[in-house]
C-alpha positions in Angstrom: 13.1 14.7 -14.2 15.4 11.7 -13.8 16.4 9.7 -16.9 14.9 6.3 -17.4 18.2 4.7 -16.5 18.6 6.7 -13.4 15.1 5.7 -12.2 15.8 2.1 -12.8 19.1 2.3 -11.0 17.4 4.0 -8.0 14.7 1.3 -8.1 17.3 -1.4 -8.0 19.1 0.1 -5.1 16.0 0.7 -3.0 14.6 -2.7 -3.9 17.7 -4.4 -2.4 17.0 -2.6 0.8 13.2 -2.9 0.8 12.9 -6.6 0.0 12.6 -8.6 3.2 12.3 -12.2 4.2 14.6 -14.0 1.6 17.9 -15.8 2.3 21.3 -14.3 1.5 21.8 -14.5 -2.3 18.1 -14.9 -3.1 16.8 -12.9 -6.1 15.0 -9.7 -5.0 11.3 -10.1 -4.8 11.3 -13.9 -5.2 10.5 -16.5 -2.5 13.1 -19.0 -1.3 13.2 -22.3 -3.2 10.8 -24.8 -1.8 8.6 -22.2 -0.1 5.5 -23.4 -2.0 5.7 -26.8 -0.3 5.7 -25.5 3.3 2.8 -27.0 5.2 0.1 -24.9 6.7 1.2 -21.7 4.9 -1.6 -20.4 2.7 0.7 -17.8 1.1 3.7 -20.0 0.6 5.4 -19.2 -2.7 3.6 -15.8 -3.0 5.1 -12.4 -3.2 3.1 -9.6 -1.6 3.8 -5.9 -2.0 3.1 -3.4 0.7 3.3 0.4 0.2 3.0 2.3 3.5 2.0 5.8 2.4 4.3 8.8 2.8 7.3 8.8 5.2 8.1 10.2 8.6 10.6 12.9 7.5 8.9 14.1 4.3 7.9 17.3 6.0 11.6 18.3 6.4 12.4 18.1 2.7 9.7 20.0 0.8 11.8 20.6 -2.3 12.4 16.9 -2.7 8.8 15.7 -2.2 7.2 18.6 -4.1 9.1 18.0 -7.4 6.8 16.6 -10.1 6.9 13.1 -11.5 5.0 11.5 -14.4 2.4 9.0 -13.1 1.4 7.5 -16.5 -1.5 9.9 -17.0 -0.4 13.3 -15.7 2.1 15.0 -13.4 1.9 14.8 -9.7 4.1 15.5 -6.7 6.8 13.0 -5.8 5.1 12.5 -2.5 3.3 14.4 0.3 3.6 14.7 4.0 0.3 13.0 4.6 -2.3 14.1 7.0 -2.6 13.9 10.8 -5.2 13.7 13.6 -6.3 16.9 15.3 -4.0 15.8 18.2 -1.0 15.6 15.9 -0.7 11.8 15.3 0.8 11.6 11.8 -0.5 9.5 8.9 3.0 8.1 8.1 3.3 6.6 11.6 -0.1 5.0 11.2 0.6 3.5 7.7 4.0 2.2 8.8 2.6 0.6 11.9 -0.1 -1.2 10.0 2.5 -2.2 7.3 4.8 -3.8 9.9 1.9 -5.7 11.5 0.7 -6.8 8.1 4.2 -7.9 7.0 4.6 -10.0 10.1 1.2 -11.7 9.5 2.0 -12.3 5.9 5.4 -13.8 6.6 3.8 -16.1 9.2 1.5 -17.3 6.4 4.5 -18.1 4.2 4.6 -15.0 2.0 7.7 -13.2 0.7 7.0 -9.5 1.6 8.3 -6.5 -0.3 8.1 -3.1 1.3 8.5 0.2 -0.4 10.0 1.6 2.8 11.4 -0.1 5.8 11.7 2.9 8.2 9.5 5.8 9.2 12.5 8.1 9.6 13.3 8.6 6.0 12.1 10.6 2.9 10.1 9.2 0.0 10.7 7.4 -2.2 8.6 9.1 -4.9 5.3 7.4 -5.6 6.4 6.4 -9.1 9.5 4.7 -7.7 7.3 2.9 -5.2 5.3 1.5 -8.1 8.4 0.4 -10.0 9.8 -1.3 -6.8 6.8 -3.6 -6.5 6.7 -4.1 -10.3 10.3 -5.2 -10.3 9.6 -7.6 -7.5 6.9 -9.3 -9.6 4.5 -9.2 -6.6 1.3 -11.3 -7.0 -0.8 -8.5 -5.4 0.0 -5.3 -3.6 -1.7 -2.9 -1.2 -1.2 0.8 -0.7 -2.0 1.8 2.9 -3.3 5.3 3.8 -5.6 7.2 6.0 -7.6 10.2 4.8 -7.7 13.8 6.0 -11.4 14.5 5.2 -14.0 16.8 6.7 -14.3 16.5 10.5 -17.8 15.2 10.3 -17.0 12.4 7.9 -16.2 8.8 8.8 -15.3 5.5 7.2 -13.0 3.7 4.8 -12.7 4.0 1.0 -11.1 1.6 -1.5 -9.4 3.4 -4.3 -9.1 1.5 -7.6 -7.4 2.2 -10.9 -9.7 4.3 -13.1 -7.3 4.8 -16.0 -6.1 2.1 -18.3 -2.4 2.8 -18.6 0.2 0.8 -20.6 1.4 -0.7 -17.3 -1.9 -1.6 -15.6 -4.1 -2.5 -18.6 -3.9 -6.2 -17.8 -4.6 -5.9 -14.1 -7.6 -3.6 -14.0 -10.1 -6.4 -13.6 -8.0 -8.1 -10.9 -7.6 -4.9 -9.1 -11.4 -4.4 -9.0 -11.8 -8.0 -7.6 -9.1 -7.4 -5.0 -10.8 -4.2 -4.0 -14.0 -6.1 -3.3 -12.1 -8.5 -1.1 -10.5 -5.6 0.8 -13.9 -3.9 1.2 -15.5 -7.1 2.5 -12.6 -7.8 4.9 -12.8 -4.3 6.4 -16.5 -4.7 7.1 -16.0 -8.1 8.6 -12.8 -7.6 10.7 -12.5 -3.9 11.6 -14.8 -1.4 13.4 -14.9 0.8 10.3 -17.8 1.2 8.0 -17.9 2.6 4.4 -17.1 6.3 4.0 -20.1 8.6 4.3 -18.2 11.5 2.6 -16.0 10.1 -0.1 -16.7 7.8 -3.1 -19.7 5.6 -3.5 -20.4 2.8 -1.0 -16.8 2.7 0.0 -15.3 2.7 -3.5 -13.8 5.3 -5.8 -11.9 5.1 -9.1 -8.8 7.3 -9.5 -6.8 8.1 -12.6 -4.3 10.5 -11.0 -2.2 8.2 -8.7 1.1 6.7 -9.8 0.6 3.7 -7.5 -2.5 2.7 -9.4 -1.6 3.9 -12.9 1.9 2.3 -13.0 1.1 -1.1 -11.4 1.7 -4.3 -13.2 -0.1 -6.5 -10.6 -3.5 -6.2 -9.0 -3.4 -3.4 -6.5 -5.7 -1.0 -4.6 -5.2 1.9 -2.2 -7.1 1.8 1.1 -8.0 5.0 3.0 -8.6 3.2 6.3 -10.5 6.0 7.9 -10.6 9.7 8.4 -7.9 11.0 10.7 -9.7 14.4 11.1 -12.7 12.8 12.6 -12.5 12.4 16.3 -14.1 8.9 16.4 -12.1 7.5 13.5 -8.9 9.1 14.9 -9.4 7.2 18.2 -9.6 4.0 16.3 -6.7 4.7 13.8 -4.3 5.5 16.6 -5.1 2.4 18.6 -2.5 -0.4 18.3 -5.3 -3.0 18.7 -7.2 -1.5 15.8 -4.1 -1.2 13.7 -3.5 -4.9 14.2 -7.1 -5.6 13.2 -6.6 -3.6 10.0 -3.5 -5.7 9.3 -5.4 -8.9 9.8 -8.2 -7.7 7.6 -5.8 -6.9 4.8 -4.1 -10.3 5.2 -7.6 -12.0 5.0 -8.3 -10.0 1.8 -5.0 -11.0 0.3 -5.5 -14.7 1.1 -9.0 -14.6 -0.2 -8.0 -12.9 -3.4 -5.1 -15.3 -4.2 -7.3 -18.3 -3.4 -9.6 -17.1 -6.2 -12.7 -16.6 -4.2 
């Protein structure tokens, strides 16, 4: 296990590479001066975190991604390879595509965007490091993007919310639940997906075993956008048009949440 100083050093190094959208010399994770006054920009002055689940080359480094990290409640793997459709379309490609569409939409709305990874050709970072990156950026809200590998007969999305009050997330549990409701509503309004018929209850589930939710210091949820092992959901998840719709739904949820609705 890395020492605390080593983890912080790693976070700082990756944060410099992952923070996008600021001018040269700007502090990592903070918007440019004057951004809040930009006209017609509903997210001006806001910092938004995006964590695209997994990474494209995790499969090639099992020792690195299988090592255990402390997630605030218990031990879990540094990361996983993610799932895939029956046709071989990998979850990391899906999550990265949606993240890139979402980042572009958020920047167009005036936001400063922080990504936990900026390529789909890398490994990791570990899930606890991803949480620390967004915490260090002082994001106003963050979203973890995933797709599930459930039973082939199951369909639909699920919003995962923090179910364990950790020393990090204890002040943002209520905000995370409210943000989860906004994500849930936006998915129903703006995507072809409906609530999961195999996981959670009415499209929600509380989790206490995920670093991204246990270690967060800002409102955050994880969205399982659909089931990649279901033929109908897989057809949607691999469609660029639907990936853009998912991104727009998440943008809508973020704007709604930060507007206080």
